[in-house]
A tleap script that builds the chain and sets N, CA, C and O, in Angstrom:
source leaprc.protein.ff14SB
mol = sequence {
  NMET SER LEU ARG MET LYS THR SER PHE SER
  LYS LEU ARG ILE LEU GLY PRO ALA VAL ILE
  LEU CYS CYS SER PHE SER PRO SER TRP ALA
  GLY SER GLN ASP THR THR PRO GLY PRO ASP
  ASN THR ARG VAL ASN ARG ASP ALA GLY ILE
  THR ALA ASP GLN GLN LYS GLU ASP LYS ASN
  ASP ARG GLU LEU ALA ARG GLN ILE ARG LYS
  ALA LEU MET ALA ASP LYS HIE LEU SER THR
  TYR ALA HIE ASN VAL LYS MET ILE ALA SER
  ASN GLY THR VAL THR LEU ARG GLY PRO VAL
  ARG SER GLU ASP GLU LYS ALA VAL VAL GLU
  THR LYS ALA LYS GLY VAL THR GLY VAL ALA
  ASP VAL LYS ASN GLU MET THR VAL ALA PRO
  ARG LYS ALA GLY LYS CGLU
}
set mol.1.N position { 162.685 98.142 121.868 }
set mol.1.CA position { 161.807 99.291 122.037 }
set mol.1.C position { 162.243 100.039 123.283 }
set mol.1.O position { 162.507 99.474 124.344 }
set mol.2.N position { 162.298 101.276 123.093 }
set mol.2.CA position { 162.727 102.163 124.239 }
set mol.2.C position { 161.623 102.234 125.243 }
set mol.2.O position { 160.459 101.961 124.947 }
set mol.3.N position { 162.020 102.622 126.485 }
set mol.3.CA position { 161.065 102.792 127.552 }
set mol.3.C position { 160.075 103.904 127.219 }
set mol.3.O position { 158.899 103.805 127.567 }
set mol.4.N position { 160.527 104.941 126.562 }
set mol.4.CA position { 159.718 106.032 126.176 }
set mol.4.C position { 158.598 105.615 125.185 }
set mol.4.O position { 157.461 106.067 125.320 }
set mol.5.N position { 158.914 104.772 124.212 }
set mol.5.CA position { 157.930 104.267 123.319 }
set mol.5.C position { 156.933 103.390 123.953 }
set mol.5.O position { 155.747 103.455 123.629 }
set mol.6.N position { 157.386 102.541 124.877 }
set mol.6.CA position { 156.508 101.659 125.613 }
set mol.6.C position { 155.497 102.471 126.421 }
set mol.6.O position { 154.317 102.126 126.482 }
set mol.7.N position { 155.960 103.525 127.023 }
set mol.7.CA position { 155.066 104.409 127.826 }
set mol.7.C position { 154.028 105.059 126.894 }
set mol.7.O position { 152.846 105.132 127.233 }
set mol.8.N position { 154.481 105.534 125.707 }
set mol.8.CA position { 153.527 106.144 124.783 }
set mol.8.C position { 152.495 105.182 124.344 }
set mol.8.O position { 151.313 105.527 124.347 }
set mol.9.N position { 152.871 103.953 123.952 }
set mol.9.CA position { 151.915 102.954 123.559 }
set mol.9.C position { 150.949 102.593 124.664 }
set mol.9.O position { 149.762 102.348 124.448 }
set mol.10.N position { 151.520 102.571 125.872 }
set mol.10.CA position { 150.681 102.246 127.062 }
set mol.10.C position { 149.620 103.301 127.245 }
set mol.10.O position { 148.460 102.974 127.495 }
set mol.11.N position { 149.992 104.559 127.127 }
set mol.11.CA position { 149.038 105.697 127.248 }
set mol.11.C position { 148.009 105.630 126.146 }
set mol.11.O position { 146.824 105.853 126.395 }
set mol.12.N position { 148.430 105.328 124.936 }
set mol.12.CA position { 147.510 105.334 123.806 }
set mol.12.C position { 146.468 104.175 123.997 }
set mol.12.O position { 145.282 104.322 123.706 }
set mol.13.N position { 146.969 103.064 124.485 }
set mol.13.CA position { 146.022 101.937 124.722 }
set mol.13.C position { 145.045 102.283 125.759 }
set mol.13.O position { 143.882 101.896 125.638 }
set mol.14.N position { 145.423 102.990 126.780 }
set mol.14.CA position { 144.506 103.361 127.838 }
set mol.14.C position { 143.581 104.539 127.424 }
set mol.14.O position { 142.390 104.515 127.735 }
set mol.15.N position { 144.114 105.554 126.735 }
set mol.15.CA position { 143.342 106.710 126.357 }
set mol.15.C position { 142.602 106.515 125.044 }
set mol.15.O position { 141.651 107.256 124.793 }
set mol.16.N position { 142.965 105.587 124.205 }
set mol.16.CA position { 142.377 105.418 122.865 }
set mol.16.C position { 140.830 105.349 122.904 }
set mol.16.O position { 140.186 106.088 122.159 }
set mol.17.N position { 140.219 104.499 123.734 }
set mol.17.CA position { 138.750 104.504 123.725 }
set mol.17.C position { 138.125 105.828 124.149 }
set mol.17.O position { 137.082 106.225 123.629 }
set mol.18.N position { 138.775 106.514 125.107 }
set mol.18.CA position { 138.291 107.824 125.535 }
set mol.18.C position { 138.358 108.894 124.420 }
set mol.18.O position { 137.481 109.750 124.307 }
set mol.19.N position { 139.422 108.815 123.608 }
set mol.19.CA position { 139.645 109.763 122.543 }
set mol.19.C position { 138.541 109.504 121.482 }
set mol.19.O position { 137.930 110.446 120.976 }
set mol.20.N position { 138.302 108.241 121.162 }
set mol.20.CA position { 137.317 107.827 120.193 }
set mol.20.C position { 135.944 108.271 120.685 }
set mol.20.O position { 135.174 108.828 119.902 }
set mol.21.N position { 135.622 108.049 121.915 }
set mol.21.CA position { 134.333 108.475 122.476 }
set mol.21.C position { 134.105 109.951 122.372 }
set mol.21.O position { 133.052 110.422 121.945 }
set mol.22.N position { 135.128 110.669 122.778 }
set mol.22.CA position { 135.030 112.189 122.700 }
set mol.22.C position { 134.901 112.674 121.287 }
set mol.22.O position { 134.164 113.634 121.064 }
set mol.23.N position { 135.533 112.112 120.350 }
set mol.23.CA position { 135.445 112.540 118.935 }
set mol.23.C position { 134.112 112.175 118.329 }
set mol.23.O position { 133.638 112.869 117.430 }
set mol.24.N position { 133.489 111.097 118.799 }
set mol.24.CA position { 132.222 110.694 118.219 }
set mol.24.C position { 130.969 111.346 118.898 }
set mol.24.O position { 129.830 111.250 118.440 }
set mol.25.N position { 131.296 112.000 120.003 }
set mol.25.CA position { 130.185 112.669 120.762 }
set mol.25.C position { 129.672 113.869 120.047 }
set mol.25.O position { 130.466 114.715 119.636 }
set mol.26.N position { 128.384 113.991 119.875 }
set mol.26.CA position { 127.781 115.111 119.164 }
set mol.26.C position { 126.705 115.715 120.069 }
set mol.26.O position { 125.599 115.177 120.138 }
set mol.27.N position { 126.991 116.787 120.744 }
set mol.27.CA position { 125.965 117.376 121.665 }
set mol.27.C position { 124.806 117.897 120.897 }
set mol.27.O position { 124.943 118.175 119.705 }
set mol.28.N position { 123.674 118.044 121.510 }
set mol.28.CA position { 122.455 118.524 120.877 }
set mol.28.C position { 122.558 119.952 120.370 }
set mol.28.O position { 121.844 120.340 119.446 }
set mol.29.N position { 123.454 120.744 120.979 }
set mol.29.CA position { 123.605 122.139 120.592 }
set mol.29.C position { 124.542 122.264 119.411 }
set mol.29.O position { 124.734 123.382 118.934 }
set mol.30.N position { 125.148 121.184 118.897 }
set mol.30.CA position { 126.174 121.244 117.847 }
set mol.30.C position { 125.503 121.127 116.492 }
set mol.30.O position { 125.850 120.242 115.710 }
set mol.31.N position { 124.549 122.002 116.197 }
set mol.31.CA position { 123.930 121.997 114.869 }
set mol.31.C position { 122.399 121.774 115.008 }
set mol.31.O position { 121.908 121.279 116.023 }
set mol.32.N position { 121.715 122.145 113.992 }
set mol.32.CA position { 120.232 122.010 114.049 }
set mol.32.C position { 119.841 120.613 113.582 }
set mol.32.O position { 120.564 119.945 112.842 }
set mol.33.N position { 118.649 120.198 114.056 }
set mol.33.CA position { 118.124 118.902 113.636 }
set mol.33.C position { 117.328 119.082 112.400 }
set mol.33.O position { 116.734 120.140 112.194 }
set mol.34.N position { 117.290 118.001 111.496 }
set mol.34.CA position { 116.591 118.101 110.335 }
set mol.34.C position { 115.122 117.768 110.637 }
set mol.34.O position { 114.830 116.691 111.159 }
set mol.35.N position { 114.196 118.684 110.314 }
set mol.35.CA position { 112.798 118.454 110.626 }
set mol.35.C position { 111.993 118.252 109.335 }
set mol.35.O position { 110.764 118.323 109.345 }
set mol.36.N position { 112.676 118.009 108.260 }
set mol.36.CA position { 112.029 117.803 106.970 }
set mol.36.C position { 111.262 116.484 107.007 }
set mol.36.O position { 111.846 115.457 107.353 }
set mol.37.N position { 109.949 116.478 106.654 }
set mol.37.CA position { 109.222 115.257 106.727 }
set mol.37.C position { 109.700 114.326 105.658 }
set mol.37.O position { 110.223 114.741 104.624 }
set mol.38.N position { 109.501 112.992 105.940 }
set mol.38.CA position { 109.903 112.000 104.979 }
set mol.38.C position { 109.005 112.023 103.730 }
set mol.38.O position { 107.942 112.644 103.739 }
set mol.39.N position { 109.445 111.332 102.641 }
set mol.39.CA position { 108.767 111.341 101.420 }
set mol.39.C position { 107.496 110.466 101.338 }
set mol.39.O position { 106.834 110.389 100.303 }
set mol.40.N position { 107.196 109.832 102.440 }
set mol.40.CA position { 105.999 108.965 102.436 }
set mol.40.C position { 104.749 109.651 103.003 }
set mol.40.O position { 104.779 110.839 103.322 }
set mol.41.N position { 103.719 108.939 103.118 }
set mol.41.CA position { 102.505 109.537 103.637 }
set mol.41.C position { 102.112 108.851 104.965 }
set mol.41.O position { 100.935 108.589 105.211 }
set mol.42.N position { 103.071 108.580 105.771 }
set mol.42.CA position { 102.902 107.901 107.059 }
set mol.42.C position { 101.947 108.713 107.954 }
set mol.42.O position { 101.090 108.126 108.614 }
set mol.43.N position { 102.074 110.012 107.986 }
set mol.43.CA position { 101.201 110.875 108.742 }
set mol.43.C position { 99.756 110.598 108.451 }
set mol.43.O position { 98.926 110.521 109.357 }
set mol.44.N position { 99.458 110.449 107.169 }
set mol.44.CA position { 98.065 110.269 106.717 }
set mol.44.C position { 97.488 109.030 107.291 }
set mol.44.O position { 96.276 108.971 107.502 }
set mol.45.N position { 98.298 108.008 107.565 }
set mol.45.CA position { 97.768 106.750 108.010 }
set mol.45.C position { 97.709 106.570 109.472 }
set mol.45.O position { 97.388 105.473 109.928 }
set mol.46.N position { 98.005 107.599 110.267 }
set mol.46.CA position { 98.059 107.476 111.740 }
set mol.46.C position { 96.683 107.607 112.428 }
set mol.46.O position { 96.561 107.329 113.621 }
set mol.47.N position { 95.650 108.030 111.674 }
set mol.47.CA position { 94.351 108.145 112.328 }
set mol.47.C position { 93.794 106.780 112.618 }
set mol.47.O position { 94.417 105.773 112.280 }
set mol.48.N position { 92.635 106.720 113.238 }
set mol.48.CA position { 92.087 105.497 113.775 }
set mol.48.C position { 91.240 104.776 112.733 }
set mol.48.O position { 90.462 103.900 113.110 }
set mol.49.N position { 91.343 105.085 111.485 }
set mol.49.CA position { 90.572 104.417 110.462 }
set mol.49.C position { 91.033 102.957 110.186 }
set mol.49.O position { 92.032 102.486 110.730 }
set mol.50.N position { 90.287 102.297 109.348 }
set mol.50.CA position { 90.649 100.897 108.996 }
set mol.50.C position { 91.991 100.837 108.285 }
set mol.50.O position { 92.311 101.704 107.471 }
set mol.51.N position { 92.765 99.824 108.592 }
set mol.51.CA position { 94.076 99.700 107.944 }
set mol.51.C position { 94.204 98.344 107.313 }
set mol.51.O position { 93.439 97.418 107.584 }
set mol.52.N position { 95.192 98.259 106.467 }
set mol.52.CA position { 95.378 97.014 105.665 }
set mol.52.C position { 95.589 95.753 106.557 }
set mol.52.O position { 95.180 94.649 106.197 }
set mol.53.N position { 96.221 95.952 107.694 }
set mol.53.CA position { 96.443 94.778 108.550 }
set mol.53.C position { 95.177 94.252 109.173 }
set mol.53.O position { 95.191 93.200 109.812 }
set mol.54.N position { 94.078 94.965 108.999 }
set mol.54.CA position { 92.771 94.449 109.517 }
set mol.54.C position { 92.045 93.655 108.480 }
set mol.54.O position { 90.983 93.106 108.776 }
set mol.55.N position { 92.586 93.557 107.211 }
set mol.55.CA position { 91.939 92.754 106.209 }
set mol.55.C position { 92.042 91.281 106.557 }
set mol.55.O position { 93.092 90.805 106.987 }
set mol.56.N position { 90.974 90.584 106.372 }
set mol.56.CA position { 90.956 89.184 106.680 }
set mol.56.C position { 91.637 88.410 105.569 }
set mol.56.O position { 91.803 88.958 104.480 }
set mol.57.N position { 92.029 87.203 105.775 }
set mol.57.CA position { 92.727 86.426 104.776 }
set mol.57.C position { 91.741 85.627 103.938 }
set mol.57.O position { 92.062 84.532 103.476 }
set mol.58.N position { 90.537 86.170 103.738 }
set mol.58.CA position { 89.492 85.510 102.950 }
set mol.58.C position { 89.864 85.562 101.524 }
set mol.58.O position { 90.227 86.628 101.027 }
set mol.59.N position { 89.792 84.436 100.813 }
set mol.59.CA position { 90.146 84.293 99.437 }
set mol.59.C position { 89.440 85.274 98.550 }
set mol.59.O position { 90.072 85.876 97.682 }
set mol.60.N position { 88.165 85.457 98.731 }
set mol.60.CA position { 87.316 86.366 97.947 }
set mol.60.C position { 87.753 87.844 98.124 }
set mol.60.O position { 87.810 88.604 97.157 }
set mol.61.N position { 88.036 88.200 99.288 }
set mol.61.CA position { 88.461 89.578 99.600 }
set mol.61.C position { 89.828 89.904 98.954 }
set mol.61.O position { 90.066 90.974 98.392 }
set mol.62.N position { 90.688 88.903 99.083 }
set mol.62.CA position { 92.074 89.082 98.472 }
set mol.62.C position { 91.931 89.221 96.938 }
set mol.62.O position { 92.605 90.041 96.315 }
set mol.63.N position { 91.053 88.414 96.355 }
set mol.63.CA position { 90.885 88.453 94.942 }
set mol.63.C position { 90.261 89.791 94.468 }
set mol.63.O position { 90.620 90.316 93.414 }
set mol.64.N position { 89.264 90.354 95.322 }
set mol.64.CA position { 88.759 91.640 94.986 }
set mol.64.C position { 89.834 92.768 94.976 }
set mol.64.O position { 89.911 93.602 94.075 }
set mol.65.N position { 90.626 92.720 96.018 }
set mol.65.CA position { 91.724 93.674 96.102 }
set mol.65.C position { 92.689 93.577 94.953 }
set mol.65.O position { 93.137 94.593 94.421 }
set mol.66.N position { 93.029 92.296 94.547 }
set mol.66.CA position { 93.932 92.035 93.359 }
set mol.66.C position { 93.313 92.594 92.121 }
set mol.66.O position { 94.003 93.280 91.367 }
set mol.67.N position { 92.026 92.340 91.854 }
set mol.67.CA position { 91.397 92.812 90.631 }
set mol.67.C position { 91.339 94.334 90.582 }
set mol.67.O position { 91.515 94.938 89.523 }
set mol.68.N position { 91.088 94.956 91.750 }
set mol.68.CA position { 91.022 96.425 91.764 }
set mol.68.C position { 92.423 97.033 91.469 }
set mol.68.O position { 92.579 97.987 90.707 }
set mol.69.N position { 93.420 96.409 92.126 }
set mol.69.CA position { 94.817 96.875 91.938 }
set mol.69.C position { 95.193 96.724 90.373 }
set mol.69.O position { 95.788 97.603 89.749 }
set mol.70.N position { 94.803 95.591 89.865 }
set mol.70.CA position { 95.095 95.340 88.454 }
set mol.70.C position { 94.451 96.426 87.527 }
set mol.70.O position { 95.089 96.930 86.603 }
set mol.71.N position { 93.164 96.758 87.818 }
set mol.71.CA position { 92.489 97.773 87.077 }
set mol.71.C position { 93.183 99.166 87.231 }
set mol.71.O position { 93.317 99.901 86.252 }
set mol.72.N position { 93.599 99.496 88.410 }
set mol.72.CA position { 94.277 100.778 88.633 }
set mol.72.C position { 95.588 100.869 87.933 }
set mol.72.O position { 95.913 101.896 87.337 }
set mol.73.N position { 96.373 99.775 87.997 }
set mol.73.CA position { 97.680 99.736 87.347 }
set mol.73.C position { 97.564 99.763 85.814 }
set mol.73.O position { 98.454 100.289 85.145 }
set mol.74.N position { 96.556 99.245 85.287 }
set mol.74.CA position { 96.323 99.221 83.849 }
set mol.74.C position { 96.062 100.656 83.289 }
set mol.74.O position { 96.282 100.903 82.103 }
set mol.75.N position { 95.606 101.563 84.124 }
set mol.75.CA position { 95.250 102.890 83.626 }
set mol.75.C position { 96.504 103.753 83.825 }
set mol.75.O position { 96.823 104.173 84.937 }
set mol.76.N position { 97.188 103.998 82.728 }
set mol.76.CA position { 98.485 104.720 82.791 }
set mol.76.C position { 98.295 106.240 82.913 }
set mol.76.O position { 99.279 106.970 83.032 }
set mol.77.N position { 97.024 106.736 82.886 }
set mol.77.CA position { 96.745 108.159 83.080 }
set mol.77.C position { 96.678 108.517 84.527 }
set mol.77.O position { 96.736 109.699 84.866 }
set mol.78.N position { 96.554 107.528 85.417 }
set mol.78.CA position { 96.490 107.759 86.833 }
set mol.78.C position { 97.886 108.105 87.355 }
set mol.78.O position { 98.898 107.664 86.812 }
set mol.79.N position { 97.911 108.887 88.397 }
set mol.79.CA position { 99.225 109.278 89.031 }
set mol.79.C position { 99.740 108.043 89.859 }
set mol.79.O position { 99.014 107.081 90.107 }
set mol.80.N position { 100.995 108.140 90.250 }
set mol.80.CA position { 101.571 107.154 91.135 }
set mol.80.C position { 100.821 107.048 92.430 }
set mol.80.O position { 100.686 105.959 92.987 }
set mol.81.N position { 100.323 108.179 92.925 }
set mol.81.CA position { 99.490 108.181 94.155 }
set mol.81.C position { 98.314 107.309 93.931 }
set mol.81.O position { 98.041 106.458 94.778 }
set mol.82.N position { 97.586 107.449 92.851 }
set mol.82.CA position { 96.418 106.674 92.622 }
set mol.82.C position { 96.714 105.191 92.411 }
set mol.82.O position { 95.929 104.336 92.821 }
set mol.83.N position { 97.818 104.890 91.790 }
set mol.83.CA position { 98.291 103.505 91.640 }
set mol.83.C position { 98.561 102.821 93.017 }
set mol.83.O position { 98.476 101.602 93.170 }
set mol.84.N position { 98.875 103.653 93.956 }
set mol.84.CA position { 99.272 103.111 95.292 }
set mol.84.C position { 98.270 103.358 96.431 }
set mol.84.O position { 98.635 103.253 97.601 }
set mol.85.N position { 97.005 103.685 96.098 }
set mol.85.CA position { 95.991 103.823 97.174 }
set mol.85.C position { 95.948 102.533 97.967 }
set mol.85.O position { 96.181 101.436 97.458 }
set mol.86.N position { 95.640 102.719 99.236 }
set mol.86.CA position { 95.504 101.499 100.062 }
set mol.86.C position { 94.053 101.026 99.959 }
set mol.86.O position { 93.102 101.808 99.979 }
set mol.87.N position { 93.942 99.741 99.851 }
set mol.87.CA position { 92.568 99.196 99.774 }
set mol.87.C position { 92.419 98.036 100.705 }
set mol.87.O position { 93.314 97.198 100.812 }
set mol.88.N position { 91.283 97.973 101.390 }
set mol.88.CA position { 91.005 96.953 102.323 }
set mol.88.C position { 89.652 96.395 101.968 }
set mol.88.O position { 88.649 97.108 101.975 }
set mol.89.N position { 89.630 95.114 101.658 }
set mol.89.CA position { 88.402 94.463 101.242 }
set mol.89.C position { 87.925 93.590 102.423 }
set mol.89.O position { 88.713 92.839 102.999 }
set mol.90.N position { 86.692 93.691 102.759 }
set mol.90.CA position { 86.107 92.872 103.838 }
set mol.90.C position { 84.694 92.581 103.503 }
set mol.90.O position { 83.865 93.489 103.434 }
set mol.91.N position { 84.385 91.287 103.286 }
set mol.91.CA position { 83.030 90.815 102.996 }
set mol.91.C position { 82.446 91.587 101.779 }
set mol.91.O position { 81.254 91.896 101.789 }
set mol.92.N position { 83.223 91.895 100.765 }
set mol.92.CA position { 82.699 92.601 99.590 }
set mol.92.C position { 82.687 94.117 99.671 }
set mol.92.O position { 82.421 94.805 98.686 }
set mol.93.N position { 82.994 94.645 100.909 }
set mol.93.CA position { 83.066 96.111 101.022 }
set mol.93.C position { 84.557 96.484 100.955 }
set mol.93.O position { 85.393 95.932 101.670 }
set mol.94.N position { 84.850 97.438 100.071 }
set mol.94.CA position { 86.169 97.871 99.809 }
set mol.94.C position { 86.380 99.307 100.358 }
set mol.94.O position { 85.626 100.220 100.024 }
set mol.95.N position { 87.376 99.478 101.172 }
set mol.95.CA position { 87.733 100.834 101.652 }
set mol.95.C position { 88.936 101.336 100.960 }
set mol.95.O position { 89.964 100.658 100.967 }
set mol.96.N position { 88.878 102.490 100.357 }
set mol.96.CA position { 90.016 103.086 99.656 }
set mol.96.C position { 90.547 104.231 100.490 }
set mol.96.O position { 89.766 105.087 100.905 }
set mol.97.N position { 91.858 104.284 100.757 }
set mol.97.CA position { 92.476 105.283 101.564 }
set mol.97.C position { 93.765 105.799 100.909 }
set mol.97.O position { 94.392 105.091 100.122 }
set mol.98.N position { 94.141 106.996 101.230 }
set mol.98.CA position { 95.400 107.523 100.733 }
set mol.98.C position { 95.168 108.725 99.846 }
set mol.98.O position { 94.039 109.030 99.460 }
set mol.99.N position { 96.259 109.402 99.530 }
set mol.99.CA position { 96.194 110.603 98.679 }
set mol.99.C position { 96.091 110.289 97.192 }
set mol.99.O position { 96.656 109.296 96.734 }
set mol.100.N position { 95.421 111.069 96.473 }
set mol.100.CA position { 95.374 111.119 94.980 }
set mol.100.C position { 95.633 112.552 94.573 }
set mol.100.O position { 95.705 113.439 95.423 }
set mol.101.N position { 95.775 112.786 93.273 }
set mol.101.CA position { 96.205 114.120 92.837 }
set mol.101.C position { 94.976 115.082 92.577 }
set mol.101.O position { 95.160 116.300 92.571 }
set mol.102.N position { 93.768 114.559 92.369 }
set mol.102.CA position { 92.645 115.487 92.079 }
set mol.102.C position { 91.348 114.795 92.480 }
set mol.102.O position { 91.303 113.607 92.798 }
set mol.103.N position { 90.299 115.608 92.444 }
set mol.103.CA position { 88.948 115.079 92.692 }
set mol.103.C position { 88.551 114.111 91.540 }
set mol.103.O position { 87.890 113.099 91.771 }
set mol.104.N position { 88.959 114.439 90.337 }
set mol.104.CA position { 88.666 113.605 89.181 }
set mol.104.C position { 89.372 112.262 89.364 }
set mol.104.O position { 88.748 111.220 89.164 }
set mol.105.N position { 90.598 112.254 89.722 }
set mol.105.CA position { 91.275 111.004 89.925 }
set mol.105.C position { 90.664 110.179 91.063 }
set mol.105.O position { 90.606 108.953 90.980 }
set mol.106.N position { 90.219 110.838 92.101 }
set mol.106.CA position { 89.538 110.181 93.160 }
set mol.106.C position { 88.263 109.482 92.705 }
set mol.106.O position { 87.966 108.364 93.124 }
set mol.107.N position { 87.509 110.167 91.832 }
set mol.107.CA position { 86.302 109.583 91.184 }
set mol.107.C position { 86.637 108.373 90.329 }
set mol.107.O position { 85.958 107.348 90.377 }
set mol.108.N position { 87.690 108.513 89.554 }
set mol.108.CA position { 88.082 107.413 88.674 }
set mol.108.C position { 88.488 106.173 89.435 }
set mol.108.O position { 88.089 105.064 89.078 }
set mol.109.N position { 89.300 106.353 90.510 }
set mol.109.CA position { 89.642 105.194 91.323 }
set mol.109.C position { 88.417 104.526 91.924 }
set mol.109.O position { 88.319 103.299 91.894 }
set mol.110.N position { 87.490 105.285 92.462 }
set mol.110.CA position { 86.309 104.766 93.016 }
set mol.110.C position { 85.438 104.011 91.971 }
set mol.110.O position { 84.880 102.948 92.242 }
set mol.111.N position { 85.359 104.609 90.788 }
set mol.111.CA position { 84.578 103.922 89.678 }
set mol.111.C position { 85.193 102.620 89.329 }
set mol.111.O position { 84.485 101.629 89.150 }
set mol.112.N position { 86.520 102.582 89.224 }
set mol.112.CA position { 87.222 101.332 88.867 }
set mol.112.C position { 86.954 100.319 89.933 }
set mol.112.O position { 86.721 99.157 89.599 }
set mol.113.N position { 86.969 100.674 91.203 }
set mol.113.CA position { 86.737 99.728 92.331 }
set mol.113.C position { 85.300 99.180 92.271 }
set mol.113.O position { 85.053 97.994 92.486 }
set mol.114.N position { 84.376 100.086 91.973 }
set mol.114.CA position { 82.991 99.649 91.822 }
set mol.114.C position { 82.715 98.761 90.661 }
set mol.114.O position { 81.756 97.990 90.627 }
set mol.115.N position { 83.595 98.900 89.708 }
set mol.115.CA position { 83.428 98.079 88.459 }
set mol.115.C position { 83.866 96.671 88.521 }
set mol.115.O position { 83.660 95.900 87.584 }
set mol.116.N position { 84.486 96.311 89.644 }
set mol.116.CA position { 85.039 94.959 89.753 }
set mol.116.C position { 83.848 94.062 90.319 }
set mol.116.O position { 83.194 94.365 91.317 }
set mol.117.N position { 83.661 92.959 89.575 }
set mol.117.CA position { 82.586 92.005 89.990 }
set mol.117.C position { 82.833 91.502 91.401 }
set mol.117.O position { 83.931 91.073 91.754 }
set mol.118.N position { 81.759 91.570 92.205 }
set mol.118.CA position { 81.871 91.042 93.592 }
set mol.118.C position { 81.970 92.145 94.596 }
set mol.118.O position { 81.840 91.896 95.794 }
set mol.119.N position { 82.202 93.396 94.140 }
set mol.119.CA position { 82.290 94.530 95.132 }
set mol.119.C position { 80.868 94.935 95.437 }
set mol.119.O position { 80.118 95.304 94.534 }
set mol.120.N position { 80.485 94.872 96.708 }
set mol.120.CA position { 79.156 95.238 97.152 }
set mol.120.C position { 79.078 96.756 97.438 }
set mol.120.O position { 78.077 97.406 97.137 }
set mol.121.N position { 80.143 97.288 98.018 }
set mol.121.CA position { 80.131 98.669 98.425 }
set mol.121.C position { 81.568 99.194 98.440 }
set mol.121.O position { 82.507 98.441 98.699 }
set mol.122.N position { 81.735 100.511 98.156 }
set mol.122.CA position { 83.059 101.172 98.200 }
set mol.122.C position { 82.935 102.319 99.153 }
set mol.122.O position { 82.068 103.184 99.029 }
set mol.123.N position { 83.838 102.300 100.115 }
set mol.123.CA position { 84.002 103.465 101.037 }
set mol.123.C position { 85.180 104.264 100.592 }
set mol.123.O position { 86.311 103.784 100.666 }
set mol.124.N position { 84.957 105.476 100.130 }
set mol.124.CA position { 85.973 106.345 99.597 }
set mol.124.C position { 86.493 107.266 100.677 }
set mol.124.O position { 85.849 108.257 101.021 }
set mol.125.N position { 87.642 106.946 101.206 }
set mol.125.CA position { 88.321 107.788 102.273 }
set mol.125.C position { 89.583 108.392 101.679 }
set mol.125.O position { 90.469 108.782 102.439 }
set mol.126.N position { 89.711 108.490 100.367 }
set mol.126.CA position { 90.885 109.041 99.766 }
set mol.126.C position { 90.882 110.602 99.972 }
set mol.126.O position { 89.824 111.204 100.155 }
set mol.127.N position { 92.073 111.219 99.938 }
set mol.127.CA position { 92.202 112.637 100.054 }
set mol.127.C position { 92.884 113.184 98.827 }
set mol.127.O position { 93.564 112.435 98.126 }
set mol.128.N position { 92.733 114.431 98.546 }
set mol.128.CA position { 93.365 115.055 97.401 }
set mol.128.C position { 94.640 115.747 97.892 }
set mol.128.O position { 94.600 116.565 98.810 }
set mol.129.N position { 95.756 115.411 97.273 }
set mol.129.CA position { 97.063 116.038 97.561 }
set mol.129.C position { 97.629 116.601 96.243 }
set mol.129.O position { 98.394 115.919 95.560 }
set mol.130.N position { 97.265 117.810 95.895 }
set mol.130.CA position { 97.691 118.368 94.602 }
set mol.130.C position { 99.190 118.588 94.584 }
set mol.130.O position { 99.850 118.666 95.620 }
set mol.131.N position { 99.700 118.685 93.367 }
set mol.131.CA position { 101.121 118.908 93.130 }
set mol.131.C position { 101.524 120.246 93.833 }
set mol.131.O position { 100.714 121.166 93.947 }
set mol.132.N position { 102.740 120.314 94.276 }
set mol.132.CA position { 103.229 121.560 94.818 }
set mol.132.C position { 103.749 122.408 93.726 }
set mol.132.O position { 104.205 121.895 92.704 }
set mol.133.N position { 103.696 123.724 93.906 }
set mol.133.CA position { 104.154 124.633 92.890 }
set mol.133.C position { 105.555 124.386 92.490 }
set mol.133.O position { 106.414 124.220 93.355 }
set mol.134.N position { 105.837 124.353 91.231 }
set mol.134.CA position { 107.217 124.131 90.715 }
set mol.134.C position { 107.632 122.708 90.629 }
set mol.134.O position { 108.761 122.417 90.233 }
set mol.135.N position { 106.727 121.771 91.000 }
set mol.135.CA position { 107.047 120.345 90.935 }
set mol.135.C position { 106.237 119.757 89.852 }
set mol.135.O position { 105.097 120.174 89.644 }
set mol.136.N position { 106.772 118.793 89.138 }
set mol.136.CA position { 106.044 118.152 88.062 }
set mol.136.C position { 105.823 116.742 88.387 }
set mol.136.O position { 105.218 116.015 87.599 }
savepdb mol mol.pdb
quit
């Protein structure tokens, strides 16, 4: 190997990490940031209301939640939103949270929850999130 090639390899070995670092650097002014919200409803769940992690591991409460979820999933006329409402059961009181597609759907979900044996009370904290124009 010639002296010239050895010198070139030596420089490449020394400068290589710096070149990679410079090429991967992306300054904040080099394009706009994407501010599109995610497809989930995380914003809806940030308030100080009751959350699923506050549900006790009581066998009866878990069974109530399971029976309600089963009733919701069996109704194929409900939207995916309604099938996925959050429910927290505590001492027979069930709290329903999350978006549904209409006031009618909100009422149906609440009625199904009240229809489960063992439910003493239902707190309806669901919100209506209608379809956006042009979306099906």
